[in-house]
N, C-alpha and C positions, 0 to 999 in steps of 0.2 A: 484354515484360512486366516492369514495374519491380519491384525488390526491395521488401520491406515496410519501413515505418518503425516505430519504437518511440517511444511517448510514455510517459515515466516521470513520474508524479505525485509530487512531493516537497515539497509545501507544508505538511505537518502539523507540529505542534509536539511530539508525543510526550510529553504531560504525565505519562503514567503511568510515565515513566522519569526523572522528577525525582529527585534533583537533578543527575544527569549531563546530562539533556536540558534544554536551555535554548533560548531563541529563536534564538541564534546558533550553537548546537551541538545541534540536535535529533536525535532518534532515528536518522533515516536516514543521518546522517553520522558516527554513532558506531561504534566497533568493539567487537563482542561476541564474535565467533567468528573466530579467525585474525587476520590482519593487515590485512584489508580491511574497510572500513565496509560497512554494509548496502547503500547505493546503489552502491558500487563492485562488490559481489558481484552486484547486479542486472544491471549492464552486462556483467560478466564472463560470466555464464551465457547472455546473449543473443548474445554475440559470434559464434559459428558460424552463427547464423541472421540476426541483424540487426546489421550492422556499426556500430561507434561513430559513424561519420560520418552514419549515418541515424537516430540517436537524438536525440530532443528531450526536454527536461526543463522542466517547469513547477514553480517553487518560489516562495519569497518573498524579499523584499529582505534579510532577516537571514541567509539561508543561501546566497544565490547565489554570493558570492565563495568560500565554503568548497567548494561543489560544483565550481566552476570549477577550483580548485586540486586537488581530489581526482580529477577526471576530465579530465586534459589531452587524452585521446584523443577526447573529444567536443568539436566546435567550440563555442567560447565563445558565439558568436552564437545557438546553439541551446539555450542554457541561459537561460531567461527568468524574470524575477521578475514575478509577477502584481501588478498595481497594488492589488488588494484581494482578500481571501478571499471567493470566491463559490461554493464547493463544486464538485463534479466536472462538472456539466452545462455551465456556462459555460467552465470550464477546458478540457474536452475539445473543446467547440465552437470555442474560440479556436485550439487546435492544429489542428483540422480545417480551419479557414479558412486558416491559414498553409500547411498542406501542400497543400491544393487550389490555392492561388495559385502554388505552385512546381511542382506535379506533379498535373495534373487527375485522373489515375487512381490517386492515392495510396491504398494500403491501410495501415491503421495498427493496431497493437496498443497497448492501454492497460494499463499495468502499474504496480503499486505499487512504491515505492522501498525499502520497509522490511520485506519478507518474506524468509523463509529457505526454500530449496528444496534438500532433501538429495540429490536425484537429478537433476541438471541435464540429463542425457541423456534420461531418461524425460520430463522436462518439455518439452524441445525436440521430442521425437517427438509430443507432444500439440499443440504449437504449429503444426507444419507443416500438418496437415489443417485446423486452425482458420483459418489464413491463407488456404488454398485456398478454404474455404467463404466467407470474407469477400470474397475477390476475385470470387466469383460473385454478390455482392450481399447476402449474408446479414448479419444482426446476430448476432454470435456471443458466447457467454459460456462461461467455464470453470467447471465444478463440481468440487469436491473431495470424494471419498468420505469421509463423516464417520467418525471413529474413536471418538467418544463423543457423548453427547447434549449438545451445546454450546448454551447459551442466548445467547451473545454474538455469534453470526453470523446473517446472513440465510441463507435456504435457497432452492435451485432445485428445483422439482418436475419430474422427468423422467417419461416413461411407465414403467409397471411392467415389470419384467424387464430394466431397464437393466444393461448389463455394463460395469463400470469398465475404462477403458483400451482400449475397443474401437476408438477412432479414427474412429468414425462419428458424423456430426452427428445429434443427437436433438432433436425438438421440445420446447421448454420449455412445459410446461403452465401454470405460473404461478410467480411469485416469492412467497416467504413472508417476512414480517418476522421479527425476532428473537423466538423463541418462549419461552413459559414452560417450566419443567422438564418437566412432564408431556407437553407437545406435542413438545418436543425428543426425549424418549424414544420417543414414537410415531413420529416421523420416522425415527429410527434403526432401529426395528423394521421399518418398511415397506420400506426398502432403496432407494427411488427418490427420496429427498430428499438433495441434495448441498449442501455448504457453498458459498455464493457468495463466491468469492475476490477479487472486484473486478478481474478481468482480462477485457478485452473486445477484440473485433476487428471491424473494418468498413472499408469504403471511406470516405474522408473525405466524399465527396459523399453517401453514404447517411446518415451521421450528421447532416450539415447539413440534409438534407431532412427527417429525423425531427424535428429541432429546429424547423424551420419549421412543421411540422404540430402538434407537441405543446407547444412553448414559443415561440410566435411573437414575443413582445416581445423576448426575449433574442436570438432568431435575427435579428431585424431590426437590432439593435445590432451584432451580429457581421458581418452582411452589409454594413454600412456602413463597415467598416474597409477601408483600402487594402490592396493586396497587400503581403506581407512583402517587405522590401527597399526599399520606398518610403521616402523621406526623412521622411514624415509618419507612418509606421506607429507608432513608439513613442509619439509625442505623442497620436495618436488613440486608441491602446490605453489610455493612461493616463486619457484623458477618458471613454472609453466603458465600459470593463470594469466599473468600480464600480457602474454602473447596471444590470448584468445581475442576473437573479433568483438568489437564493441557494438552490439546489436541487441534489440529487444526480442523476446521470444515471440511476440506478435508478428514482427516482420520475418523472423528467421524460420518459424515453424507454422504458426496458426494460419497465416494468410496463404501459405503454400500447400498445406495439407488438404487433400480432397474430401476428407471424411471427418470433420469436426462436428460434434454435437454440443448442444447447449441446453441449459435449464433456465426458464424464464421466471425470475423471482417476482413475487408480488410486493406488497409493501412490508419490507422488513426493517424499515427505518435506516436504510443505508445512506451514509454520507462519507465522502472521502476527506472531509475536513481540509479543504485545499487552501484556505486562506483565513485571515483573522475575521473576515466577514462571515465565513462559514461558522466559526466559533460563536460569533454574535448571534447568528440565526438559530443555533442549537441551544444557546444558553437561556436561562430564565430571565425575562426582562421586567422592569418595573412599569408603572402606569404610563410613563413617558417614553417607553421603548428603550430604556437605558440598561446596560449591564455595568455595574459599578463594583469593582473589586479593590478594596483598600479604603483609605480615608479620603472621602470625596466631599466636596461642597459644590452642588450643582444648582444653577438658577436659570430658568427659561431656556433649557437645553433638552434636546431629544435625540434619540437614535445613536447614543454613544456606547462605545465599548472602552472601558477604562480598566487597565490592569496595572496598578501602581501601588507600591508599598513603601513605608518608611518616611513618607511625607504627605502632607495634605495636598490634594490636587483640586483646585478650584476652577470651575468652568462656567462661563457666563455667556448666554446668548449664542450658543453654537449648536450645530446638529451634524449627525452622521459622521462622527469622527472616531478614529481608533487612537487611543493613547496607551502606549505600553512603555513602562519605565523599568530599566534595569540599571545596575550599578555603573555600567560603562556607556550606556547609550539610551536615548529617549526617542521613541517613534511617535510622531503625530501624523496621521494620514487620513485622507478622505476614505471613508469606509467602503465606498463603491469602487475605489481604485486599489483595493487590498491585494489583488492579484499582482500588482506591479511592485510590491515590496521587494520581491526577489531582484528587481533591477537595481535597487539600492545596494544590495549585497555585491552585485557585479561591479558596481562603481568602487566599493570598498576594496574588492580584490585587485582591481586595476591600480588603485592608489597604494596598495601594499599595506593596508591597515589590518595586519594579521591579528592584532590584539582584539579586534572587533568581530572576528570570524570564528 
């Protein structure tokens, strides 16, 4: 029985973390907590269960060299730059093709590169039965017990009476899209709706068969690729991958498959770190609720997140602000509107401000 493989998806741009997150230094390679970047922490917490030499990473051409430098323990040939952004279904299908070509019985976990998990041991206790279930042929998802009525996440509906952290596979009744506020509140009250954390487990062959059934055009393109290690693999991947459909694995496979199972996580300290406000909430704050990084002078101010270096930042009589200073750009934002920082990046793209992207 072969050990599992880990696929870390690291191709996102993290636009809501502008101006620190840029194409060549996106969220997943940035350091917010401690001395290790988010992707380094992802590999660290998997280590006792999935060794670095069994980890594969899909990223983009802007980030690959940085990730190779940050993760010398992961073989460089296993850190691949996608030829084009085509969402998670083609990306995961590509990785499944690679793994099946080198290990026909491969079991793979699909994991985001940029989440925080406060209790890695509890997380690994959840992963072990998930991997066992995947080894038996199941399509497996992880659900996170919701702590509030979140409208920014998709939800997994489990049977009523679900017990968080039980370690038993549960039938997934259906997947729910990001709800409005009233629906999210109803999900929270019911108790059997869990956040979809974007973590999946399956045999590579099971995922490929599902793609052949539900996404046949993309599956045919991936099936036409040579085995990984072939001299023509990189060339053919570059020619083929951009023609794959741009669709998430949730839409392409999970929502269509009749037999998905899930594991209901208890409190493992999961956070997708989706905005500067999330970083603020996770960071250690002073008596006035401020997170102050760099040389700051603060008077009669509270609820601040300040990340600025190289100059004194003085703040007087303000509250609930984000201040992030970089050599090329300064962000000042209402902390409660942090999700909208990505809209500023869209405006910069329209204006052709490539030096700021």
